[in-house]
C-alpha positions as CSV (number, residue, x, y, z in Angstrom):
1,X,-19.3,1.7,-16.0
2,X,-19.1,-2.2,-16.0
3,X,-15.5,-3.3,-16.1
4,X,-15.4,-7.0,-16.9
5,X,-17.1,-9.6,-19.2
6,X,-16.4,-13.3,-19.2
7,X,-16.6,-15.2,-22.5
8,X,-17.0,-19.0,-22.2
9,X,-16.7,-21.0,-25.4
10,X,-14.6,-24.0,-26.5
11,X,-14.0,-22.4,-29.9
12,X,-11.1,-19.9,-30.0
13,X,-12.7,-18.5,-33.2
14,X,-16.1,-17.7,-31.5
15,X,-14.5,-16.3,-28.4
16,X,-12.4,-13.9,-30.5
17,X,-15.5,-13.0,-32.6
18,X,-17.5,-12.2,-29.4
19,X,-14.7,-10.2,-27.9
20,X,-14.3,-8.1,-31.0
21,X,-18.1,-7.5,-31.2
22,X,-18.4,-6.4,-27.6
23,X,-15.1,-4.5,-27.6
24,X,-16.4,-2.2,-30.4
25,X,-19.3,-1.2,-28.2
26,X,-17.0,0.1,-25.5
27,X,-19.1,-1.6,-22.8
28,X,-16.2,-3.2,-20.9
29,X,-12.7,-2.6,-19.9
30,X,-11.6,-6.2,-19.2
31,X,-12.3,-9.3,-21.2
32,X,-11.8,-12.7,-19.6
33,X,-11.9,-16.1,-21.5
34,X,-12.7,-19.7,-20.5
35,X,-12.9,-22.8,-22.7
36,X,-15.6,-24.7,-20.8
37,X,-18.0,-24.3,-17.9
38,X,-15.6,-25.5,-15.2
39,X,-12.9,-23.1,-16.2
40,X,-15.5,-20.3,-16.4
41,X,-16.8,-21.1,-12.9
42,X,-13.3,-21.0,-11.5
43,X,-12.7,-17.7,-13.3
44,X,-15.9,-16.2,-11.8
45,X,-14.8,-17.2,-8.3
46,X,-11.4,-15.5,-8.8
47,X,-12.6,-12.4,-10.6
48,X,-16.3,-11.6,-10.4
49,X,-17.5,-10.4,-13.8
50,X,-20.3,-7.9,-14.6
51,X,-21.8,-10.2,-17.3
52,X,-21.2,-13.7,-18.8
53,X,-21.6,-14.8,-22.4
54,X,-21.5,-18.5,-22.5
55,X,-21.8,-21.3,-25.1
56,X,-24.4,-24.0,-24.3
57,X,-22.6,-27.1,-25.7
58,X,-19.0,-27.6,-24.5
59,X,-16.8,-30.5,-23.5
60,X,-16.0,-31.4,-19.9
61,X,-18.7,-29.1,-18.5
62,X,-21.6,-27.7,-20.7
63,X,-23.5,-24.5,-20.1
64,X,-26.4,-26.0,-18.1
65,X,-24.1,-27.6,-15.6
66,X,-22.1,-24.3,-15.4
67,X,-25.4,-22.5,-14.7
68,X,-26.3,-24.9,-11.9
69,X,-22.9,-24.2,-10.2
70,X,-23.4,-20.5,-10.5
71,X,-26.9,-20.4,-9.1
72,X,-26.0,-22.1,-5.8
73,X,-23.4,-19.4,-5.1
74,X,-25.1,-16.3,-3.6
75,X,-22.3,-14.0,-4.6
76,X,-22.6,-15.0,-8.2
77,X,-26.4,-15.5,-8.5
78,X,-27.2,-12.0,-9.7
79,X,-24.7,-11.9,-12.5
80,X,-26.5,-11.9,-15.9
81,X,-25.6,-14.9,-18.2
82,X,-26.4,-14.8,-21.9
83,X,-26.2,-18.1,-23.7
84,X,-25.1,-18.6,-27.3
85,X,-25.9,-21.8,-29.1
86,X,-26.6,-23.3,-32.5
87,X,-29.8,-24.9,-31.1
88,X,-32.8,-22.8,-32.1
89,X,-35.6,-25.1,-31.0
90,X,-38.2,-23.8,-28.6
91,X,-37.6,-26.6,-26.0
92,X,-33.9,-25.8,-25.7
93,X,-34.7,-22.1,-25.2
94,X,-37.3,-22.8,-22.5
95,X,-35.1,-25.2,-20.7
96,X,-32.2,-22.7,-20.5
97,X,-34.3,-19.8,-19.4
98,X,-36.2,-21.9,-16.7
99,X,-32.8,-22.9,-15.2
100,X,-31.9,-19.3,-14.6
101,X,-30.3,-18.0,-17.8
102,X,-30.8,-14.2,-18.5
103,X,-31.1,-14.6,-22.2
104,X,-30.6,-16.8,-25.3
105,X,-29.0,-15.9,-28.6
106,X,-28.7,-18.3,-31.5
107,X,-25.5,-18.9,-33.5
108,X,-24.4,-17.5,-35.9
109,X,-25.3,-14.4,-34.0
110,X,-26.0,-10.9,-35.3
111,X,-23.5,-8.5,-33.8
112,X,-26.0,-5.7,-33.3
113,X,-28.5,-8.0,-31.6
114,X,-25.9,-9.4,-29.2
115,X,-24.7,-5.9,-28.2
116,X,-28.3,-4.8,-27.7
117,X,-29.1,-7.7,-25.4
118,X,-25.8,-7.1,-23.5
119,X,-26.9,-3.5,-23.0
120,X,-30.3,-4.5,-21.8
121,X,-29.0,-6.9,-19.2
122,X,-26.4,-4.5,-18.0
123,X,-29.1,-1.9,-17.5
124,X,-31.3,-4.4,-15.6
125,X,-28.4,-5.4,-13.4
126,X,-27.6,-1.8,-12.6
127,X,-31.3,-1.2,-11.6
128,X,-31.2,-4.3,-9.4
129,X,-27.9,-3.3,-7.8
130,X,-29.3,0.2,-7.1
131,X,-32.5,-1.2,-5.7
132,X,-30.4,-3.6,-3.4
133,X,-28.3,-0.7,-2.2
134,X,-31.4,1.4,-1.5
135,X,-33.0,-1.5,0.4
136,X,-29.9,-2.1,2.4
137,X,-29.6,1.7,3.2
138,X,-33.2,1.8,4.4
139,X,-32.7,-1.4,6.4
140,X,-29.6,0.2,8.0
141,X,-31.6,3.4,8.8
142,X,-34.3,1.4,10.4
143,X,-31.8,-0.3,12.7
144,X,-29.7,2.8,13.5
145,X,-30.2,5.6,16.0
146,X,-30.1,8.8,13.7
147,X,-28.3,10.9,16.3
148,X,-25.4,8.7,17.3
149,X,-25.2,6.2,14.4
150,X,-25.3,3.4,17.0
151,X,-27.8,0.6,16.7
152,X,-31.2,1.4,18.1
153,X,-33.0,-0.3,21.0
154,X,-35.3,-2.5,18.8
155,X,-32.4,-3.9,16.8
156,X,-30.3,-4.4,20.0
157,X,-33.1,-6.5,21.5
158,X,-33.0,-8.9,18.6
159,X,-29.2,-9.2,18.6
160,X,-29.1,-9.6,22.4
161,X,-31.5,-12.5,22.3
162,X,-29.6,-14.2,19.5
163,X,-26.2,-13.7,21.2
164,X,-27.7,-15.1,24.4
165,X,-28.9,-18.2,22.6
166,X,-25.5,-18.6,21.0
167,X,-23.7,-18.3,24.3
168,X,-25.9,-20.9,25.9
169,X,-25.4,-23.3,22.9
170,X,-21.6,-22.9,23.0
171,X,-21.4,-22.6,26.8
172,X,-19.6,-19.3,26.3
173,X,-19.4,-16.1,28.3
174,X,-21.5,-13.1,27.4
175,X,-21.1,-9.7,29.1
176,X,-23.3,-6.7,29.1
177,X,-22.3,-3.1,30.0
178,X,-24.9,-0.4,30.6
179,X,-23.6,3.2,30.5
180,X,-25.5,6.2,31.7
181,X,-24.3,9.8,31.3
182,X,-24.1,11.4,34.8
183,X,-26.5,14.3,35.5
184,X,-27.4,14.5,31.8
185,X,-30.8,16.2,32.6
186,X,-28.8,19.0,34.2
187,X,-26.8,19.4,31.0
188,X,-29.9,19.6,28.9
189,X,-31.5,22.1,31.4
190,X,-28.4,24.3,31.5
191,X,-27.3,24.2,27.9
192,X,-30.3,23.1,25.9
193,X,-31.2,19.9,24.1
194,X,-29.2,20.8,21.0
195,X,-25.9,21.0,23.0
196,X,-27.0,18.0,25.1
197,X,-27.1,16.0,21.8
198,X,-23.5,16.9,21.2
199,X,-22.6,15.3,24.5
200,X,-24.4,12.1,23.4
201,X,-22.6,12.1,20.1
202,X,-19.3,12.4,21.8
203,X,-20.1,9.5,24.2
204,X,-21.2,7.4,21.2
205,X,-17.8,8.1,19.5
206,X,-16.1,6.8,22.6
207,X,-18.2,3.7,22.4
208,X,-17.3,3.2,18.8
209,X,-13.7,3.4,19.7
210,X,-14.1,0.7,22.4
211,X,-15.6,-1.9,20.0
212,X,-14.0,-5.0,18.8
213,X,-15.2,-6.4,15.4
214,X,-17.7,-8.7,17.1
215,X,-18.9,-6.4,19.9
216,X,-22.2,-4.6,19.6
217,X,-23.1,-1.0,20.8
218,X,-26.5,0.6,21.0
219,X,-28.2,3.7,22.2
220,X,-30.8,2.1,24.4
221,X,-32.7,5.3,25.1
222,X,-32.1,8.9,26.2
223,X,-28.6,9.1,27.7
224,X,-28.4,5.3,28.2
225,X,-26.1,3.1,26.1
226,X,-25.5,-0.6,26.1
227,X,-22.4,-2.6,25.0
228,X,-22.7,-6.3,24.3
229,X,-19.4,-8.3,24.6
230,X,-19.6,-11.8,23.3
231,X,-17.1,-14.4,24.5
232,X,-16.1,-12.1,27.3
233,X,-16.0,-13.0,31.0
234,X,-16.7,-10.6,33.8
235,X,-13.0,-9.7,34.3
236,X,-12.6,-8.7,30.7
237,X,-15.8,-6.7,30.6
238,X,-14.8,-4.8,33.7
239,X,-11.6,-3.8,32.0
240,X,-13.5,-2.6,28.9
241,X,-15.9,-0.7,31.1
242,X,-13.2,1.0,33.0
243,X,-11.4,2.1,29.8
244,X,-14.7,3.4,28.5
245,X,-15.3,5.3,31.7
246,X,-11.9,7.0,31.5
247,X,-12.4,7.7,27.8
248,X,-15.7,9.4,28.5
249,X,-14.1,11.5,31.3
250,X,-11.5,12.7,28.7
251,X,-14.1,14.2,26.4
252,X,-13.4,17.8,25.4
253,X,-16.2,19.8,23.7
254,X,-16.4,23.1,21.9
255,X,-18.0,26.3,23.2
256,X,-20.2,26.7,25.2
257,X,-19.4,23.3,26.6
258,X,-15.7,23.7,26.9
259,X,-15.8,23.7,30.7
260,X,-18.2,20.8,30.9
261,X,-16.7,17.7,32.7
262,X,-18.6,14.7,31.2
263,X,-18.6,11.5,33.3
264,X,-20.6,8.3,33.1
265,X,-21.6,5.5,35.4
266,X,-21.5,1.9,34.2
267,X,-23.0,-1.3,35.3
268,X,-21.6,-4.7,34.2
269,X,-22.9,-8.2,34.4
270,X,-21.8,-11.4,32.7
271,X,-23.4,-14.7,31.8
272,X,-23.3,-17.5,33.1
273,X,-23.9,-17.3,36.9
274,X,-26.5,-18.7,39.2
275,X,-28.4,-15.4,39.1
276,X,-28.1,-15.0,35.3
277,X,-29.7,-17.7,33.1
278,X,-31.0,-15.6,30.2
279,X,-31.2,-12.2,28.5
280,X,-33.7,-10.7,30.9
281,X,-31.7,-11.6,34.0
282,X,-28.5,-10.4,32.5
283,X,-30.0,-7.1,31.7
284,X,-31.5,-6.8,35.1
285,X,-28.2,-7.5,36.8
286,X,-26.3,-5.0,34.7
287,X,-29.0,-2.4,35.3
288,X,-28.9,-3.0,39.1
289,X,-25.1,-2.6,38.9
290,X,-25.6,0.7,37.1
291,X,-27.9,1.8,39.9
292,X,-25.2,0.9,42.5
293,X,-22.6,2.9,40.5
294,X,-24.9,6.0,40.7
295,X,-25.7,5.4,44.4
296,X,-22.0,5.1,45.2
297,X,-21.0,8.5,43.7
298,X,-21.2,8.2,39.9
299,X,-18.3,8.2,37.5
300,X,-17.5,4.6,38.4
301,X,-18.0,0.9,37.3
302,X,-19.9,-1.6,39.4
303,X,-21.0,-5.2,38.9
304,X,-23.3,-7.6,40.7
305,X,-21.2,-10.6,39.7
306,X,-19.2,-12.3,42.4
307,X,-16.1,-10.3,41.9
308,X,-14.8,-6.9,43.1
309,X,-15.8,-3.9,41.2
310,X,-13.1,-1.6,40.0
311,X,-12.2,1.0,42.6
312,X,-13.3,4.6,42.3
313,X,-10.8,6.5,40.2
């Protein structure tokens, strides 16, 4: 149920009349008032209403100037605004509607008509909000791996390129960690793919736990995961990778996987270096470091950057 309506009118009498009219319809729980467009705009910024009923002619800031302010704010743009005015000429109505008003009611207003128009615009807003939520949900689904709820490879590729361009522009560090579950094919062969999926989900949860608010984790494919660490030099990313390795090693699973010892190998690389000038070379270096970790016995962290890898645990 909508909870708040904002009434903007320089007349105390008309504001009271509008509030009584709308209150009788039980459409709102909260009623806020403002005496002009500027006061109304400030009120909207402080407490976002579900609908606005606004006079057109007011001192200091009239309805049209108020409307212009609202329409440049993305967070306020979709709030329905119904104008009330004594002007009944066709030109005034067209001008208000063309500038983004939701509706136009002439003073003195008919109470039943005003309530009916409020109901219509609340219904339209609800449909728009539901559509927006559905669109956002499908967008999230298209960007997310359904098994692990991490971002998928396609979306990672877009973010990776954007972060690389940002790192170049700001001359900032950017680290990449590639994680591969050790001997995962054997887990699938021995326990089946359904139980193998449980291992992947458990690893993904450890990745979630390692994230800062501005980090980015993705399931890159199969049992391979990537972790993108903006503004992080090689020393910091090696520490993150080692914590993640130890965290994966601590995974405990239910039967029939209770005796399974899960480990992971991790390759780490960081921009900028002489060998790393872009996204492709950063990924290649991290992938080569992952290969070294597997060649050197698995369950370890390696890097191709000019620094010592963390020792085998």
